[in-house]
Each structure stands twice: as structure tokens, then as C-alpha cells.
N, C-alpha and C positions, 0 to 999 in steps of 0.2 A: 512414414518416420513415427518412429517409436523409443518414446527417450523416460527419464524421471529429473523432476524437478525438484529441489529444496524449496523451500518458499513458504514463508510465513510460519515455519516450524511444523508444517506438513510437507510428507510426500507424495511429490504428485506425478504421476503417473500419464503422459503425454501420448494420442498416438491422432493423426493425421491424415485423411485420404487425397487430401486440395491440394495443391501442391504450392499454390499463393498464399494457403493460409497456415503451409506447414511455415515457411518463409518470416511470417508474422509472429508466430510462436516463437520460432529460433532468433529471433532476434529481440524481441518480450524477453527470453527468458533470459539477456545480457550474460553469454556465456557458461552462463548455469547449468544445461542439461546432460546429464549424463543415462550411461546405458544402463537399461532396468532392472531391478536386483527381481531376486526370486519369490523373495517376501511379497505379502497385497501390500498394498499403496494407501493410503488414507483417502487420497480423491483420485479417482479413475476418469482423465476426459478423451471422450472419442470422437471424432470429429469428421463422419462422413459423408459420401460425395452425393450421396442421396438427395433428391429435392422433393422429395416428397413429404409431408405433412404428416406427422405423426397421428395416428389415428386415436382419437378422443373420443369415440361412441360406449353411453353410455359411464363417462368419467362425469363426475358432477363438477359445472363450472364452482371456477374459485372467485373470480374475478378477472375483470377487460385482459383476454388472450393468456384466460389459465386455467387450466382444468387440474382435476386432483383425484384421486384415487389412493386405496393401502397403502403409505409412505411411499407416493409417486406424485410428480406434480411433470405438468407440459407447461410449458411459457412460450409462448411465440415474438419473437421477435425480441428478446430479451435485452433492455436498458435499450434499446435503439438503434441496436450491431447489426442489428439482420439475419442476428440465429436465432435458432428453434433450440429447444433442451428439453429432454427428458431427463428429470432428474429421481434417482431412486437412491434414499437417504437409507445406507444397509450398512451392518456391519459383518467385515471390520470397512468397510470401503464406502466412498462417499459417489456412488458412479452417476457422471452425465452425462449424453449421448447428443450430440450439437451436429443439427443441419442449417449448411446455409441458405437461407429461401428469402432476401429481404424483398418489403413490396420497392413498387417503384422509387417512390420517395430515398427508401434508406441506398436505394441503388445509387440514385443519383449524387446523393452526399458524401457518398464514399469515392466517389471515382472526384467529385473537386475537393472537397476535405479532408485528404488524405490521414494527412497527420491525428486528426479527430477521429476517425474512420480506425482506424490503429489503433490507437487509444482504447476505443468501446470495445475491441475484439480481444484485447489482450484482456480487459478488465473482466470480461463475461467466462474467455479459458484461461488465464491464469489466475488472475487475483483474486476474483469474487469467489470462485467455490472454495482456495484456499483462507480465505478470510472465513466462511461462513463453517467450516470444517472446524478451525480453528475456535471459533464460537462455542461452538459443544464440547468442547474442553473447559471453556470457563475464560477463553479469552475473549479482551477486546481491542479491535481496532483500535490504532490511536494515530493522528497525523502529526508525527514527530520526526523529529530527525537523533541519531543515537551516533555516539563516536566517541573515542576515547580524544583525550587533550594535554600536548602535554605529560607525555608520556602515557602510566596504567590509568588515569584517571576518567571512568567512563561517563558522559556526560549526555542527557534526554534533552532535545531544545525544542520547548512547546512556544507556542505564538501562531497564528492565525497567516496563513496561504502572502508571499511578498513581508514577510517580519526579516528576513535575513538569514532563515538557516540552510538554504542551500549553498549561500556564498561562504560561510561559515566554516563550514561541513567540508565546501573543495580545500579551502586554506586549509585544514588539517589531514588532509589526507596527500593536498602537496609534499607535506612538510614529514610525513610517513606515516602516520595516522590509521588509524582501522573502524570502518564505517559498518554498520548492519543495515541501515534503512538509512535516505536520504527526504524521504515524504511519509512512507507510513511502515507501520508495523503494529505490530500485536503484543498485548501484555496479559501479565497475570495480576501484576504487581508490585512483581517482582523482577521479572526476565525478559527484555524486548526481542524476539525471531522477525528479521527483517523481511520484508516484501522483495523477492531475487524481481530486478526490474531493472532496464539502463538509466545507469547518473544522467541526471539531465540537471546544464548548471548555464547560468548566462552564458553566451558565446566564448566572451570575452576571458572566458574562467577556463572553457572547457581544450581537454587535454590532449585532443586531435588538434587544434587547430584553428578549433571552430569551423569543422570541417563533416562532424554528425549530422544527425537526423538531423532537420529543421521541426521542433518544437513550439507550442503554445508560449507567452509569454514570452517569447523574446528569446528563446531558450535553443539549445541543442544536445541532443544525447551522443554519450561519450562513457566508453570501457570504466569498469571499477578499479584502481589502485590499489585499495586495499579493502577487501567488502568481509565480514564474519555473520556466519548464519546467525546466532545472537550473541549481546550483550548482557550483560546485570549491569545497568544505569549507576553511581553510587552519589549521584548531583541533577539535581532539575534546575533549567535553566532557562526563565521565561523570556523572552524577546521579543523586545518592542521597537516601534522607529524611532528617530527623537530628530529633533532640527537643529540640535548645537553644535559647536564643532568637536568636541569634545563627549565619547561616551560613558555612561553611568551606568555601575552596577550600586544594588545593594538589594538587603535583603528583602524575601518575599515570604510572604504570613502563605502556610502550607494550603487555605482553604480559595487565597487569590491563584496560589497556583495551580490546582486543580482546576479549578474554573475557568482559567485559557486553556488547559490543557485539554478540556471536553469542550468548550466553545469553538477554538483552534479547528478539531475533529469534528466536530460537525457542519464547519462554514466549508469545510476542506472541499474544491472542485472533483479532486479525486475519488471522493468517497460519495460525492453525492447521488450516485444510482444505484449504491452499497445498501444504502439504508430499505430502500422497497424491495429489491430483488432480496436481502436476507431476510425481511417477514413477509415475502411471499413464499418462498421453499417453509420458512416455519410454521404457519400456517397451514400450506398445504399437507408435508408430511409430517404434522405433528413431532418433531423433531426437535430440542433444543428451546431456546426464549426466543420469541419473536421480536425484542428488542434485548442489543448487547449491553453490557455493564459497564460501561463507557465510562460513565460519572465514579461508579465502584474505585475501579482499576486506577482512573486517575487521582482520588481520593485516595487511596491505598501507597501509590509511586510518593506522593507530596506528603502526606504524613510520616513515611519511613526513611524519605530525603532528605539531606538540607537543600533549600529554596535559595534560588536565588534571581533578581531580577536587572538582565541586561538594556541597557537603552543605548541603541548603537547611533554614531551621529550622522551626522549629513549626510555627509560621503562615506563611501566604505574605507574601512582603517585598519587598526587594530585585529590580529587570527584571536579566535576564543584562546588559545594557549595564553594569550597574552592579557585578556581580558582578566581571564578566572584567575590568572596571578599577581593580578595585579588586586585583589581582595583584601589578603592581607594583609598589601600596605596600606589599605583605605579601611584597615580596623572593621571591615565586614568578615562577621562569623559566616563559613561555610561550612 
């Protein structure tokens, strides 16, 4: 397998010599794989069939399970995925060579917890390398949904996991909207580039009739009915769960909106393993910042966009376009 994936604003070239891992990558790319071009990619991920350990004789110990030398890092069992990585931070391409060498405990978990194992493999091979390369450009990962709503308006939805972002995005997509991400994007404070991955939503909202792959939190995967590589948000909406029968909309202080966006990003399970992954590569290779500028990017977005707080009703109800359409009726400035 050799293909190209545009994700998180990066061109990721993939090659894989292991059949079942090829299937994992194809599924995780959500139909976004294309033929590789002739120009150098931003990231190159090569999965080798070899089960030999990477040689680290003469390398400096970085931390448990990681070694470094000039511009390179070796990480064993990266993010508990069972993959060993050799990372070379060069220009113009970040090179990552991966080998499947799981400890016995990881091999057992992979067999039993298949959904979790697939998510980890996708994260380590498809997502985290693109996020880190994007981070070197000054962008930051955000746990947010970005979609159009009611026409050309582009909305960035902030809030912790379970707040209702996916449900609202699903409703907009069903009505012909476009999204760049359901859960994770990167942003420089102006543009949002979505992470390419299958759309996950509650089974009752699944466009494939609930027949997609079962995932954690009662969700199933489905194909994207409309996805853009990037979008420029024109509004920031902070979501919260409510206990009332009707939703409410109010203005949100930009500082509070930035705080919610940043906090939701650090709380996200999808990024829980990214922070040590990124810090290890930064320290070991000497490239980029040890920590992404999450709070700075969140503050830039909130200070330049109108911010609203939407408290959802106790039961799912009005779609996002209707909630935002009610803003002017309620006399709330958007």
C-alpha cells in the first residue's frame, strides 16, 4: 500500500507492508486516500513488516522506552499502541518508520478491545504525526467541531466531550452543510484544518442505519456526507448541557470562550496521549516547541470572533441553524 492523505493541513504519504494494518489505515482515512504525488510530502509514514527492534546502540536515553540522537528519536510501544517508531525530523519531510512489536499485554488488549486498539493505531500512524508536523508550523490542536450552519456561516463549536457537538454537526450535515472536523482540528487562530477520520455519531443518527463500526461511548462510524479540508470560522459557540426543557442562547465573554475551548481540548480523550507524544518528539529531536500554543490560539479565535454560549435542552431538539437563527430574535448580538 502506498497512498497520500491530506489531514490537519498536512500531506501525509503512507506506505504499509502489513495487510491487516493497511486495512486499519484505509478505514481510518475515511475515504481520503489518493495516489501519491511527485513532490515531497510533509510527513512520510512507513510501516515495515520487520519485527526487529530499532538499533539504539550509542544513542542517548531520553526517557523510559525512548532514545535520541541528532534529529532522531526511537520510541517503543508508542502510546501503548504496540508500534515502535523511528522518527526523523527533517526538512521538508518528517519521516516516521513504524514496526509492529507489541508486548504480550498489548497483543492481548488488541484482540479483546478491537475498537480501542484501532483508534490507537490510527492515532499513532495517521493523526499524531500530522498534528505534530502542523504544530511545527505554529498551529495548535483543538478539540472542536467546525461546520457550516444555515448557509455560508461557519461555526466553531467548543465544549468538553459529551456536550453535544457531534449531534449538532450531524444535524447540519444531514441538511446539506459542510464540516471540516467532528472532534479534532488544528488552527492558527484564523483557519481550522480538520483531522481526516471517520465521522462518529450516536447510533440513532448514523447515516448508514447504525451499521458502521461500533466505537466507544455508544457511537458508530459512518461516511462523511460533506467534508472540507479547511474552513474559516466566523463565529465561536460554546456548548453546555442544560436541564431545562428549552435551550438558551446568550453572549459569551471572549475570555470565557477561550477558556472553554482550551479546557475542552485538554480534557479530550482523543488527545490524551498526544501531549506526551509531542513533548517526547520535541525534546528528542530539538524541533519545535515542547507544548503547542493551545491557549494562545484559543484566545486569538475568541478575540476575533463573535462568541455565544448555547445551553442545550435536556432532550435533543432544535438543530444548530435554528439555535443560531434565534439569536437575533432574542436580541443577542452575534
